[in-house]
C-alpha positions in Angstrom: 153.9 123.2 109.8 156.6 125.1 111.8 159.2 127.2 110.1 157.1 127.9 107.0 158.8 129.2 104.0 158.1 132.8 102.8 155.0 132.7 100.5 155.6 135.1 97.7 153.5 136.0 94.7 155.1 136.0 91.2 154.6 139.5 89.7 151.9 139.8 92.3 149.0 137.5 91.9 149.9 136.5 88.3 147.3 133.7 88.0 144.4 136.1 88.6 142.7 137.3 85.4 141.0 140.2 87.2 144.2 142.3 87.5 147.3 142.9 85.5 150.6 141.5 86.7 153.3 143.8 88.1 150.8 146.4 89.2 149.8 147.6 92.7 146.4 145.9 92.2 148.2 142.6 91.6 150.5 143.1 94.5 147.6 144.0 96.8 145.7 140.9 95.7 148.6 138.6 96.5 148.7 140.1 100.0 145.0 139.8 100.4 145.3 136.1 99.6 147.7 135.9 102.5 151.2 136.0 100.9 154.1 137.4 102.9 155.2 139.5 99.9 155.8 139.3 96.2 158.4 139.3 93.4 158.4 142.1 90.7 160.5 143.1 87.7 162.3 146.4 87.0 163.6 147.7 83.7 165.4 150.9 82.8 163.9 153.5 80.5 165.8 155.7 78.0 165.5 158.6 80.4 167.0 156.5 83.2 163.9 155.7 85.2 163.2 152.3 86.8 159.8 151.1 85.8 158.0 147.9 86.9 157.6 145.6 83.9 158.7 142.2 82.7 159.0 142.4 79.0 161.4 144.6 77.0 158.6 146.0 75.0 155.2 147.3 76.2 152.6 148.0 73.5 155.3 147.8 70.9 157.3 150.4 72.7 160.9 149.5 73.7 161.2 150.3 77.4 165.0 150.9 77.0 164.4 153.6 74.4 161.3 155.2 75.8 160.8 157.9 78.3 158.8 157.3 81.5 156.1 159.7 80.2 155.5 157.3 77.3 154.7 154.5 79.7 152.5 156.1 82.3 150.6 152.9 83.0 153.8 151.3 84.4 154.5 151.8 88.1 157.9 153.2 89.0 160.1 151.3 91.4 160.2 154.2 93.9 156.5 154.1 94.3 156.5 150.4 95.0 159.1 150.8 97.6 157.3 153.6 99.2 154.0 151.7 99.3 155.2 148.3 100.4 158.8 148.6 101.7 159.2 147.6 105.3 155.7 146.1 105.4 156.1 142.9 103.3 158.9 140.9 101.8 160.0 142.2 98.3 161.9 140.3 95.7 163.1 143.1 93.4 164.3 141.6 90.1 166.5 143.8 88.0 166.1 142.7 84.4 169.0 144.8 83.0 172.2 146.6 84.0 172.3 150.2 84.9 169.7 150.3 87.7 172.1 149.5 90.5 173.0 152.9 91.8 169.4 154.2 91.4 167.9 151.3 93.3 170.5 151.5 96.1 169.6 155.1 96.6 165.9 154.3 96.8 166.5 151.5 99.3 168.4 153.9 101.5 165.8 156.6 101.1 163.1 154.2 102.3 165.3 152.8 105.0 165.0 149.2 103.8 167.5 147.1 105.8 165.7 143.7 105.7 162.7 141.9 104.3 163.9 142.3 100.7 166.3 140.9 98.1 167.5 142.5 95.0 167.8 139.7 92.5 168.9 139.2 88.9 169.8 136.6 86.3 172.9 138.7 85.5 175.9 138.0 87.8 177.3 141.4 86.8 174.3 143.1 88.4 174.7 141.4 91.8 178.5 142.0 91.7 178.0 145.7 91.0 175.4 146.0 93.8 177.9 144.5 96.3 180.7 146.8 95.1 178.5 149.8 95.7 177.0 148.5 99.0 178.2 145.7 101.2 174.9 145.7 103.1 172.5 145.2 100.2 170.7 141.9 100.2 171.3 140.3 96.8 170.2 137.1 95.0 171.2 135.3 91.8 168.4 133.8 89.7 169.0 130.6 87.7 166.9 128.6 85.3 169.5 126.4 83.7 172.0 124.0 85.2 175.0 125.9 83.7 173.8 129.1 85.5 173.5 127.2 88.8 177.1 126.0 88.8 178.7 129.3 89.9 176.3 130.3 92.7 178.7 129.5 95.5 181.3 131.8 94.0 179.1 134.9 94.2 178.8 137.2 97.2 175.0 136.9 97.5 172.6 136.2 100.4 170.0 134.3 98.2 170.1 131.6 95.6 167.0 131.6 93.5 166.7 128.6 91.2 163.8 127.5 89.0 161.9 124.7 90.7 163.2 122.2 88.1 166.7 122.7 89.5 165.9 122.3 93.2 167.0 119.1 95.0 167.2 118.3 98.7 171.0 118.4 98.3 171.0 121.8 96.7 169.0 123.2 99.6 171.4 121.7 102.1 174.4 123.0 100.2 173.0 126.5 100.0 172.2 126.5 103.7 175.7 125.1 104.5 177.2 128.1 102.7 175.2 130.5 104.9 172.8 131.5 102.1 169.0 131.2 101.7 167.1 129.6 98.8 163.9 130.9 97.2 162.4 128.8 94.3 160.1 129.8 91.5 157.6 129.4 89.9 155.9 126.7 91.9 152.2 126.2 91.0 151.6 122.7 92.1 150.5 121.8 95.6 152.6 118.6 96.0 155.7 120.5 94.8 155.0 123.3 97.3 154.8 120.8 100.1 157.9 118.9 98.9 160.1 122.0 98.8 158.8 123.1 102.2 159.7 119.7 103.6 163.2 120.1 102.1 163.6 123.4 104.0 163.5 126.1 101.2 163.3 129.6 102.6 160.7 130.8 100.2 158.3 129.7 97.4 157.3 132.0 94.6 154.1 131.2 92.8 151.6 132.5 90.3 148.9 130.6 92.2 148.9 132.8 95.3 145.6 131.4 96.7 146.7 127.8 96.3 150.1 128.7 97.8 148.6 130.2 100.9 145.9 127.5 101.2 148.6 124.8 101.1 150.2 126.1 104.3 147.7 128.2 106.1 144.3 129.7 105.9 144.2 132.8 103.6 144.0 136.0 105.5 144.1 139.6 104.5 147.6 141.0 105.1 147.5 143.6 107.9 150.9 144.9 106.9 150.2 146.6 103.6 149.2 150.2 103.2 146.4 150.4 100.6 146.3 154.1 99.9 148.2 155.5 96.9 
């Protein structure tokens, strides 16, 4: 196929049982499978650090109340940007408010001007990001029809609906507005092919090997730096 969508791992190579999601090992595995990049989640600790994790609690510890030193097994967002920024496509999902200024500083520090999107379910987060920086690439995530209604009113570059919300017309409408569409979490080969035929700009999947095999032969990514 020509004009392939971006092939992105969900929290890295989430379907793999050999590595933990949202870790450099999982990110590296997604890239080794041949993905163009990956999505990962960021939460704010009680001492104002951005750590990579999906759930609000880790080992019964509330991330929002903890210090980073209590959660040493979690990567910090700055390390992820340093390791992968500018080499692969990053979908940086902010799970909570309060990370906007810190993340924008990190993006500037690592000179990331393209090949990324800062996404969130929270409209207030993407609005705050744009207030602070007109150049930042933002995306609104939706998993319910009522959330999808207001996408056209937001100043974002990406619309990121759950696969169950995606229609050919939605893809056309998003493109007509000058925005791009990524969809998640697509783990079925036929659905992957259908969305690609409709012209989505990216597909996020747990099944990274299947995703790459659907569109091209898996190859080890030459763009990622593997040292710590």
